[in-house]
C-alpha positions in Angstrom: 17.2 -12.5 -32.1 16.9 -11.9 -28.4 16.0 -14.5 -25.9 15.6 -14.4 -22.0 14.3 -16.6 -19.4 11.1 -15.6 -17.6 10.5 -16.1 -14.0 8.6 -19.2 -14.9 10.9 -21.9 -15.2 8.6 -23.4 -18.1 8.9 -20.5 -20.3 11.1 -18.4 -22.3 11.0 -15.0 -24.1 12.2 -14.6 -27.8 12.0 -11.3 -29.5 9.0 -10.1 -27.4 7.1 -13.4 -27.4 6.7 -15.8 -24.3 6.5 -19.4 -24.9 5.5 -21.9 -22.1 5.8 -25.3 -22.3 2.6 -27.0 -20.8 2.0 -30.5 -19.3 -1.2 -30.3 -17.7 -0.8 -33.8 -16.1 2.9 -34.5 -15.4 2.6 -37.9 -13.6 0.9 -40.4 -16.1 0.3 -44.2 -15.1 1.3 -46.8 -17.7 -1.7 -48.6 -18.8 -2.0 -52.4 -18.4 -1.4 -54.4 -21.8 -4.3 -53.9 -24.2 -5.5 -50.5 -22.7 -4.2 -46.9 -23.0 -3.6 -43.8 -21.1 -4.3 -40.3 -22.6 -1.3 -37.4 -22.3 -1.4 -34.0 -23.1 1.2 -31.5 -23.9 1.5 -28.2 -25.5 2.3 -24.4 -25.7 1.2 -21.2 -24.5 2.1 -18.2 -26.7 2.0 -14.8 -25.1 2.6 -11.7 -27.3 4.3 -9.0 -25.3 5.1 -6.9 -28.1 2.9 -3.7 -29.7 2.2 -5.9 -33.0 -0.1 -8.9 -33.8 1.6 -12.0 -34.8 0.4 -15.1 -36.4 1.7 -18.5 -35.5 1.7 -21.7 -37.6 1.0 -24.1 -35.0 2.0 -27.0 -37.1 5.5 -25.9 -36.9 5.7 -26.6 -33.1 7.3 -30.1 -32.9 7.8 -31.7 -29.6 11.1 -33.3 -28.6 11.2 -35.8 -25.7 14.1 -36.8 -23.4 14.5 -39.9 -21.6 16.0 -40.2 -17.9 19.1 -40.5 -19.2 18.9 -37.2 -21.1 19.0 -38.9 -24.5 16.6 -37.5 -27.2 14.0 -39.9 -28.0 13.4 -40.3 -31.8 10.1 -39.1 -32.9 8.5 -38.5 -36.4 5.3 -37.5 -38.2 4.1 -39.9 -40.7 1.6 -38.3 -43.1 0.1 -39.5 -46.6 -1.7 -36.5 -47.4 -1.5 -32.7 -47.2 -3.5 -31.3 -44.5 -6.3 -28.5 -44.8 -5.3 -25.8 -42.5 -8.2 -24.1 -40.5 -7.9 -20.5 -39.2 -7.4 -21.9 -35.7 -4.2 -23.6 -36.9 -2.8 -20.1 -37.5 -3.8 -17.7 -34.8 -3.3 -14.1 -34.9 -2.2 -13.0 -31.4 -2.9 -9.5 -30.6 -0.7 -7.7 -28.2 -0.8 -8.7 -24.6 -3.0 -11.8 -25.3 -2.3 -15.5 -25.6 -3.2 -18.6 -27.1 -2.8 -22.2 -26.0 -2.7 -25.1 -27.7 -2.5 -29.1 -26.4 -1.5 -32.4 -28.5 -3.5 -35.2 -27.1 -1.5 -38.3 -27.5 -1.8 -42.0 -25.9 0.8 -44.2 -24.2 -0.3 -47.4 -25.9 1.0 -51.2 -26.2 2.0 -52.1 -29.8 2.5 -55.8 -28.4 3.0 -57.1 -24.7 6.6 -55.7 -24.8 6.5 -52.7 -26.6 5.3 -49.5 -25.3 5.1 -46.4 -27.4 3.7 -42.8 -27.1 1.7 -42.1 -30.1 -1.0 -39.7 -31.6 -2.4 -37.6 -34.3 -1.0 -34.5 -35.2 -2.4 -32.2 -38.1 -3.1 -35.0 -40.2 -0.3 -37.2 -39.5 0.7 -39.6 -36.9 3.2 -38.5 -34.2 5.2 -41.5 -32.8 8.1 -41.5 -30.2 10.4 -44.5 -29.9 14.0 -45.1 -28.9 16.4 -47.0 -30.7 19.3 -49.2 -29.3 22.9 -49.1 -30.8 22.2 -51.8 -33.1 19.1 -50.5 -34.6 16.6 -52.4 -32.0 13.7 -50.4 -31.1 13.7 -49.5 -27.2 10.6 -49.9 -25.0 9.5 -46.9 -23.2 9.1 -47.8 -19.4 8.1 -46.1 -16.1 10.7 -43.2 -15.4 11.3 -39.3 -15.7 11.2 -38.0 -19.3 11.0 -34.4 -20.2 9.2 -32.9 -23.1 9.7 -29.6 -25.0 8.6 -27.7 -28.5 10.7 -26.6 -31.4 9.5 -23.7 -33.5 10.9 -22.1 -36.3 9.5 -19.7 -39.1 11.5 -17.7 -41.4 8.6 -16.1 -43.5 6.6 -13.1 -42.5 4.0 -13.8 -45.2 2.9 -17.2 -46.7 0.7 -18.8 -49.4 -1.5 -21.3 -47.7 -4.7 -23.4 -48.7 -7.1 -22.6 -46.0 -10.3 -24.7 -45.4 -12.3 -21.6 -45.1 -10.8 -19.7 -48.1 -8.9 -22.0 -50.4 -5.4 -20.8 -51.6 -4.7 -17.3 -50.0 -1.8 -15.1 -48.6 -1.7 -15.3 -44.9 0.4 -12.2 -43.5 1.9 -11.3 -40.2 3.8 -14.4 -39.1 6.1 -14.2 -36.3 9.8 -14.7 -37.7 12.2 -16.4 -35.1 13.2 -19.8 -33.7 12.6 -20.9 -30.2 13.1 -24.2 -28.2 10.7 -24.1 -25.3 12.1 -25.3 -21.8 12.1 -28.7 -20.8 9.1 -29.8 -18.5 9.0 -33.2 -16.5 7.0 -35.8 -17.5 6.6 -38.8 -15.3 5.4 -42.4 -16.6 4.6 -44.7 -13.6 
């Protein structure tokens, strides 16, 4: 696997594919208690090769660092299998790109506990920190950083698509990438 930094600090090229971390609004206002604020982040994938490749967008998983460069724990809770749509596994032809954004919300679970939470492919994505003794840690004003991890090891996959049912899907890009961290400020 070959990897190189792009001239854009938010992107990295791996095996002929450019991955860019997107944060459309890097400054987010913390809502008053009882309200919520929308937050978006995502990835732009640009195929620089001469071969069309497919990507399973469900395999892009966000990571968030706090202002002390510590990883904030996250998880996706699902109680069902998701039905995959064709748009969830786009085929990107050479020299074209696809952008996808995840919409989450900065919400208060109670007066002293702020979380970043949203839906992601049929599950609930949740970011939270844990103190040394297992206590949950409140998100607070400050500088955070977000990036995405992606790994796929299969060129062809059997999947259950909403449009066709169980089918073989081909031409997946094989590789692993960690997109660059991009700043996200809560104030």
